[in-house]
C-alpha angles and dihedrals in degrees: 000000000000107000112212106163139011122179140170114252108175151320121233137178092206125050088220087068092054121111117284111286095245098120135052112268136202124193123209118204139153144146114304113280096018092128101261101148092045091052092047090052091048094046089052095038088234114116093193099047099093116033110241125201142175086230114082118229101038091133107078103154143051103271120196127200127180118220125199084346082274110089141017126241114202126203111203129191116266122256127234096050097187099169097048123090116264093250092053091048092051091049094051091044092055091044090052096047093044090056097043093047098044111031101109096199097050108123103178142352117225107211112200120216125188106240094205099069142054120266110295121216092226091057092047094046091052091049092049088051091056089048092052090051093046093237113153118236143169127206124238119194108207135203098030091161090064093068139040120260094252091053091044091052092044093052093046093050089050091052093048090048092050091049093050091059086076103013128069092218141004115251119237112289140194132208113217146176119191093198095053096029091238114167095016098118093044091054095046090049090051091052092045090053093050091048088063090062096049111118115211 
């Protein structure tokens, strides 16, 4: 896929206020500080598209971007908001699941996993919840430039083995680095392929 344009459309606190579901849509989500904004900016070749921050939890709304005037990229709040008050966490959690469960043009959820660390319960629980609801998803391992290849491979294998304790198979996954632009073409190709199956 040749990416020619990506621009911000809107932010919303309720999926019912999102743009009309006339185009295929892809949601990006992960634990706070997993590198989501950097990945979105790398993917769209626009370093200022999604706001990056050293402070986890900056994304608090459903953020829609339109790419090539042909599909939506959605930046969702991170899960596992340890520093937020319980009422805020519950509000964001409801907003996220209402969107994921009801957005009719959602083709796939890209779940971001930090490649540097061992499998985290919060990630596995979120993935299990997607499976229980029948929501299709792919995995994206981020920050591949921060570890050596051997460590990266070991951590991916461990994550896959942990998943296979409750899953029959591991979904498609990508290994990425926002700094080195690793995985960009593979991700765009996956989206391009999924776009072909979108029914208007």
